[in-house]
C-alpha positions as CSV (number, residue, x, y, z in Angstrom):
1,M,44.8,1.2,287.9
2,N,42.6,0.8,290.9
3,K,41.9,-2.8,289.8
4,N,45.7,-3.6,289.8
5,I,46.2,-2.0,293.2
6,K,43.4,-4.2,294.7
7,L,45.3,-7.3,293.4
8,L,48.5,-6.4,295.1
9,P,47.6,-7.7,298.6
10,V,46.5,-11.0,297.0
11,V,49.8,-11.3,295.1
12,A,51.7,-10.5,298.2
13,F,49.8,-13.2,300.2
14,L,50.5,-15.8,297.5
15,L,54.2,-14.8,297.4
16,S,54.4,-15.2,301.2
17,I,52.9,-18.7,300.9
18,C,55.4,-19.7,298.2
19,T,58.3,-18.3,300.3
20,S,57.3,-20.3,303.3
21,V,57.0,-23.5,301.2
22,L,60.5,-22.9,299.7
23,A,62.0,-22.0,303.1
24,V,64.4,-24.7,304.4
25,N,65.9,-25.3,307.8
26,P,69.4,-24.2,308.5
27,V,71.9,-27.0,307.8
28,L,74.1,-28.6,310.4
29,D,77.1,-30.3,308.7
30,I,78.5,-33.5,310.2
31,G,81.7,-34.9,308.7
32,F,82.9,-38.3,307.7
33,V,86.6,-39.1,307.0
34,G,87.2,-42.8,306.4
35,V,88.1,-45.6,304.0
36,T,85.5,-46.3,301.2
37,S,87.8,-47.9,298.7
38,G,90.2,-50.8,298.7
39,P,90.2,-54.1,300.8
40,A,88.8,-52.3,303.9
41,A,86.2,-50.3,302.0
42,S,83.2,-52.0,303.7
43,W,84.2,-50.5,307.0
44,G,83.9,-46.9,305.8
45,I,81.1,-47.5,303.4
46,S,79.0,-48.8,306.3
47,N,79.9,-45.6,308.2
48,Q,79.0,-43.3,305.4
49,R,75.8,-45.1,304.5
50,S,74.7,-45.3,308.1
51,M,75.1,-41.5,308.5
52,E,73.3,-40.7,305.2
53,A,70.4,-43.0,306.0
54,G,70.1,-41.6,309.5
55,A,70.3,-38.0,308.2
56,S,67.6,-38.9,305.6
57,L,65.2,-40.0,308.3
58,I,65.8,-36.9,310.4
59,N,65.3,-34.6,307.5
60,D,62.2,-36.3,306.3
61,A,60.7,-35.9,309.8
62,G,61.3,-32.1,309.5
63,G,64.8,-31.9,310.9
64,V,66.1,-31.9,314.5
65,K,65.5,-29.2,317.1
66,I,68.6,-28.2,319.0
67,G,67.9,-25.3,321.3
68,G,65.5,-23.0,319.6
69,T,66.5,-23.9,316.1
70,T,65.5,-26.8,313.9
71,Y,68.3,-28.1,311.6
72,D,68.5,-30.3,308.6
73,I,71.5,-32.7,308.8
74,N,74.0,-32.8,305.9
75,I,76.8,-35.4,305.8
76,V,80.1,-34.2,304.3
77,S,82.2,-37.2,303.3
78,F,85.8,-37.8,302.4
79,D,87.4,-41.1,301.3
80,D,90.9,-41.3,302.9
81,Q,91.7,-44.5,301.0
82,K,93.2,-45.9,304.2
83,D,96.1,-43.5,303.7
84,P,97.1,-41.4,306.8
85,K,98.1,-38.4,304.6
86,R,94.7,-38.4,302.9
87,A,93.0,-38.7,306.3
88,I,94.9,-35.5,307.4
89,A,93.7,-33.8,304.2
90,G,90.2,-34.9,304.9
91,M,90.2,-33.6,308.5
92,E,91.7,-30.3,307.2
93,K,88.8,-30.1,304.7
94,M,86.4,-30.5,307.6
95,A,88.1,-27.7,309.5
96,Q,88.0,-25.4,306.5
97,K,84.2,-26.0,306.3
98,G,83.8,-25.1,310.0
99,I,82.7,-28.7,310.9
100,H,83.2,-29.5,314.5
101,Y,82.0,-33.1,314.6
102,V,83.5,-35.9,312.4
103,V,82.9,-39.6,312.3
104,G,86.1,-41.7,311.5
105,P,88.7,-42.5,310.5
106,N,88.3,-46.3,310.4
107,V,91.9,-47.5,311.0
108,D,94.6,-46.9,313.6
109,D,97.1,-45.0,311.5
110,G,94.5,-42.6,310.1
111,A,92.9,-41.9,313.5
112,A,96.4,-41.2,315.0
113,A,97.4,-39.0,312.1
114,V,94.4,-36.6,312.3
115,R,94.8,-36.1,316.0
116,P,96.9,-32.8,315.8
117,V,94.4,-31.3,313.3
118,A,91.4,-32.3,315.4
119,E,92.9,-30.8,318.5
120,Q,94.2,-27.6,316.8
121,Q,90.9,-27.0,315.0
122,N,88.5,-27.9,317.8
123,I,87.0,-31.0,316.1
124,M,85.6,-33.9,318.1
125,Y,86.0,-37.1,316.1
126,F,84.7,-40.7,316.5
127,P,87.3,-43.1,315.2
128,Y,86.9,-46.8,314.7
129,A,90.4,-47.4,315.8
130,F,91.9,-49.0,318.9
131,P,95.1,-47.3,320.2
132,K,94.5,-46.3,323.8
133,S,96.7,-43.2,323.3
134,L,93.8,-41.7,321.3
135,Y,91.4,-41.9,324.3
136,T,93.6,-41.4,327.3
137,K,94.9,-38.1,328.7
138,P,96.2,-35.7,327.4
139,A,94.2,-36.7,324.3
140,S,90.6,-35.6,324.7
141,N,89.1,-35.0,321.2
142,A,88.6,-38.7,320.1
143,I,85.7,-40.9,321.1
144,L,85.8,-44.6,320.3
145,G,82.8,-45.5,318.2
146,M,82.8,-49.2,318.8
147,V,84.0,-52.0,321.1
148,A,87.8,-52.3,320.9
149,N,89.6,-55.6,320.2
150,Y,91.1,-55.6,323.7
151,Q,87.6,-55.5,325.0
152,S,86.0,-58.0,322.6
153,G,88.9,-60.4,322.3
154,P,88.9,-61.5,325.9
155,A,85.1,-61.9,325.8
156,I,85.4,-64.1,322.7
157,Y,88.3,-66.2,323.9
158,K,86.7,-66.8,327.3
159,Y,83.4,-67.8,325.6
160,L,85.2,-70.3,323.4
161,K,87.3,-71.6,326.2
162,D,84.3,-72.2,328.4
163,N,81.8,-73.4,325.8
164,E,84.0,-75.0,323.0
165,G,86.9,-76.3,325.0
166,V,89.5,-74.1,323.2
167,K,92.9,-74.6,324.7
168,T,95.4,-73.6,322.0
169,V,95.3,-70.6,319.8
170,A,97.3,-69.2,316.8
171,F,97.3,-65.7,315.4
172,I,97.9,-64.4,311.9
173,A,98.0,-60.7,310.9
174,A,98.7,-58.5,307.9
175,N,102.2,-56.9,308.0
176,E,100.9,-53.4,308.9
177,S,100.5,-51.5,312.1
178,D,96.7,-51.9,312.7
179,P,96.5,-55.7,312.5
180,L,99.9,-56.1,314.2
181,S,98.7,-54.0,317.1
182,Q,95.5,-56.0,317.3
183,R,97.5,-59.2,317.3
184,E,99.6,-58.0,320.2
185,G,96.5,-57.2,322.2
186,G,94.9,-60.5,321.3
187,V,98.0,-62.5,322.3
188,A,98.1,-60.8,325.7
189,A,94.4,-61.4,326.3
190,A,94.7,-65.1,325.3
191,E,97.7,-65.7,327.6
192,L,95.9,-63.9,330.5
193,L,93.1,-66.4,330.1
194,G,95.5,-69.3,330.3
195,L,95.3,-70.3,326.7
196,N,98.4,-71.8,325.0
197,V,99.4,-69.4,322.2
198,I,101.3,-71.8,319.8
199,S,101.9,-69.3,317.0
200,K,102.0,-65.5,317.0
201,T,104.6,-64.4,314.4
202,V,103.0,-65.4,311.0
203,T,102.2,-62.4,308.8
204,Y,101.2,-61.7,305.2
205,Q,101.6,-58.7,303.0
206,V,98.5,-56.6,302.4
207,D,98.6,-57.2,298.6
208,T,98.8,-61.0,299.0
209,T,96.6,-63.0,296.6
210,D,97.7,-66.6,297.4
211,F,97.4,-67.2,301.1
212,M,98.2,-70.9,301.0
213,P,101.9,-70.6,301.5
214,V,101.4,-68.1,304.3
215,I,99.0,-70.2,306.3
216,V,100.6,-73.6,305.9
217,P,102.7,-73.3,309.1
218,I,99.7,-72.6,311.2
219,V,97.6,-75.4,309.7
220,K,100.4,-77.9,310.5
221,L,100.0,-76.9,314.2
222,Q,96.2,-77.5,314.1
223,P,95.3,-75.0,316.9
224,D,91.9,-75.1,318.4
225,L,91.4,-71.5,317.4
226,L,92.9,-69.4,314.6
227,V,92.5,-65.7,315.1
228,L,92.7,-63.4,312.0
229,S,93.9,-60.3,313.8
230,G,92.5,-57.0,312.3
231,V,91.6,-58.8,309.1
232,A,90.1,-56.6,306.3
233,P,86.7,-57.8,305.0
234,A,88.2,-58.5,301.5
235,N,91.0,-60.7,303.0
236,A,88.9,-62.7,305.5
237,P,87.3,-65.1,303.0
238,Q,90.6,-65.7,301.2
239,L,92.3,-66.7,304.5
240,I,89.3,-68.8,305.6
241,R,89.2,-70.6,302.2
242,S,92.9,-71.3,302.3
243,A,92.8,-72.7,305.8
244,R,89.9,-75.0,305.2
245,E,91.2,-76.2,301.8
246,L,94.5,-77.1,303.6
247,G,92.6,-79.2,306.1
248,F,92.2,-76.9,309.1
249,K,89.4,-78.2,311.4
250,G,89.5,-75.7,314.2
251,L,87.5,-72.5,314.9
252,I,88.3,-69.3,313.2
253,S,87.6,-65.8,314.6
254,T,88.4,-62.1,314.4
255,E,87.7,-59.0,316.5
256,T,86.8,-56.9,313.4
257,G,83.4,-56.4,311.8
258,Q,82.8,-58.4,308.6
259,D,80.4,-58.4,305.6
260,A,78.2,-61.5,305.2
261,Q,77.9,-61.0,301.4
262,V,81.7,-60.8,301.0
263,L,82.1,-64.0,303.0
264,M,79.5,-65.8,301.0
265,D,81.0,-64.6,297.7
266,G,84.6,-65.3,298.6
267,A,84.4,-68.5,300.8
268,G,80.8,-69.9,300.5
269,D,80.1,-72.7,302.9
270,L,83.8,-72.8,304.0
271,A,83.1,-69.7,306.0
272,N,80.4,-71.4,308.1
273,G,81.3,-71.1,311.8
274,F,83.5,-68.0,311.3
275,I,83.2,-65.8,314.5
276,S,83.4,-62.0,314.3
277,V,82.2,-58.9,316.1
278,G,78.8,-57.9,314.8
279,G,76.7,-54.9,314.9
280,A,75.3,-53.7,318.2
281,S,71.9,-55.2,317.7
282,T,70.1,-58.6,317.6
283,P,66.5,-59.5,316.6
284,E,65.8,-60.0,320.3
285,I,66.9,-56.5,321.4
286,K,66.4,-54.2,318.4
287,S,63.6,-51.6,318.5
288,A,61.1,-50.5,315.8
289,E,63.4,-47.5,315.2
290,M,66.2,-49.8,314.3
291,D,63.9,-51.6,311.9
292,K,63.0,-48.2,310.3
293,F,66.7,-47.4,309.9
294,V,67.4,-50.8,308.3
295,T,64.5,-50.3,305.9
296,R,65.7,-46.8,304.9
297,Y,69.3,-48.0,304.5
298,I,68.1,-50.8,302.1
299,E,65.9,-48.3,300.2
300,M,68.8,-46.0,299.7
301,F,71.6,-48.5,298.9
302,G,69.9,-51.8,297.9
303,E,71.6,-53.9,300.6
304,Y,72.4,-53.9,304.3
305,N,75.6,-54.5,306.2
306,D,75.2,-55.9,309.7
307,E,78.1,-53.7,310.8
308,S,75.8,-50.7,310.4
309,N,74.0,-51.9,313.5
310,T,77.0,-50.4,315.2
311,K,77.8,-47.6,312.8
312,V,74.3,-46.1,313.2
313,Y,75.2,-44.9,316.7
314,A,77.9,-42.2,316.0
315,L,75.5,-39.7,314.4
316,E,72.9,-40.4,317.0
317,Y,75.3,-39.7,319.8
318,I,76.5,-36.4,318.3
319,I,73.0,-35.1,317.8
320,A,71.7,-36.3,321.1
321,T,74.6,-34.6,322.9
322,L,74.1,-31.4,321.0
323,K,70.4,-31.5,322.0
324,A,71.4,-31.9,325.6
325,N,73.6,-28.8,325.3
326,P,73.0,-26.6,322.3
327,A,76.0,-24.4,323.2
328,A,78.2,-27.4,322.0
329,I,77.3,-26.8,318.3
330,N,80.2,-24.4,318.0
331,N,82.1,-25.2,321.2
332,V,83.6,-28.7,321.6
333,D,84.6,-27.9,325.2
334,E,80.8,-27.7,326.0
335,F,80.5,-31.1,324.3
336,K,83.2,-32.6,326.5
337,N,81.6,-31.2,329.6
338,T,78.2,-32.6,328.7
339,M,79.7,-36.1,328.1
340,E,80.4,-36.5,331.8
341,T,76.8,-36.7,332.8
342,F,75.0,-37.3,329.5
343,T,72.3,-39.9,329.2
344,A,69.5,-40.2,326.6
345,P,67.0,-42.9,325.6
346,N,68.5,-45.4,323.2
347,P,66.2,-45.4,320.2
348,Y,67.6,-48.5,318.7
349,L,67.1,-51.0,321.5
350,K,64.0,-52.2,323.3
351,G,63.3,-51.3,326.9
352,D,64.9,-48.6,329.0
353,R,68.5,-48.8,327.7
354,V,70.3,-45.5,327.4
355,L,72.9,-43.7,325.4
356,K,75.9,-42.8,327.6
357,Y,79.6,-42.3,327.4
358,V,81.9,-44.9,328.9
359,G,85.5,-45.9,328.9
360,M,86.7,-45.2,332.5
361,S,88.0,-48.8,332.8
362,S,89.9,-48.8,329.6
363,F,91.0,-45.1,329.3
364,G,90.5,-43.4,332.6
365,Q,88.0,-41.0,331.0
366,K,84.7,-41.2,329.2
367,R,85.9,-41.4,325.6
368,Q,83.8,-44.3,324.2
369,I,80.2,-44.6,323.3
370,S,78.2,-47.3,325.0
371,I,76.9,-50.0,322.7
372,P,76.2,-53.7,323.2
373,L,79.0,-56.1,322.3
374,V,77.4,-58.5,319.9
375,V,79.5,-61.5,318.7
376,N,78.3,-63.3,315.6
377,V,78.9,-66.6,313.9
378,Y,78.5,-66.9,310.1
379,N,76.3,-69.6,308.8
380,N,74.9,-70.2,305.3
381,G,75.1,-66.6,304.0
382,K,74.1,-64.7,307.2
383,F,75.3,-63.9,310.7
384,E,73.7,-65.4,313.8
385,T,74.1,-64.1,317.3
386,L,76.6,-66.1,319.4
387,F,76.4,-64.0,322.5
388,V,75.8,-60.4,323.7
389,A,77.9,-58.6,326.4
390,E,78.5,-55.0,327.6
391,V,81.7,-52.9,328.0
392,D,82.2,-50.2,330.6
């Protein structure tokens, strides 16, 4: 009896050690609603994988301290299949789970469709969609997670005009709202630069498998530049291959992010010289933290998408802003107030570059994250940096 009693303190001590080992940090859920299936799948897959890789690094380091509490990060994902109705359902799911910060959707229709839910349920969301109405007053809950086509397009066209002698340009777009809207912005930007837009009405259906008949009218015109407005990654190599096999000799570009592997598989060497918006990093400017992120991404998913150089930022901005004002964890108004003066070191770039919110020039309020505008050219299976710029 006495012997057992003497053992009790030892047992209690061992139990306390086990309990402390098993104890985990409270979890902070961050949502993702976007397209991870279909022709545009790589856009959303890049988002989701970037968030999961970033969360993995944070959690392996012991979590992130926000205020007096250390949290593990959990990514709650929903595939909206590029369907606005499913995007709404996804955002409603986030609201039901009490999630206040969501990355996505990836396309214009989905981002616009979820706006009422986000505003009613106090959700801040980071779309990869371009309509200015999402980011201008009275809208206030959406934050553009990348450089918009009306920001990148003029930069690309000017570069090609100044450095490649481009004078004539033609546009082709899928017959749906996102690419048609991007074409409209591209045409306006090209005309403002003094380029001669010789074709701006050619469209194709999203389920097109034979692009030859569609692109013949443009090839006959032989513009200096062919712009694939808002082209989905799965369709880009098909359009490029069709144009080249029909004898098109000019430059081809787009303002959307692309996948080098998809281009190689679908168009091979015919895609060489294709110009697109890349991830917000280059070998010259990326930091050791970016290298660590890329390594973890490949460890988890077996491959890397250059677009994730941009997609890595949304989670980082959310967490860094919450660290700056812990009251924002459950109060998006606090988050909005913090955005006005927020700055933090940029972990993914060398030097003294900072994270900050921008967008005053485009939207009249700070509703865009600041990331470098990297424009790539595809050559022999990989992207090379064409030039780097910044957007206010």
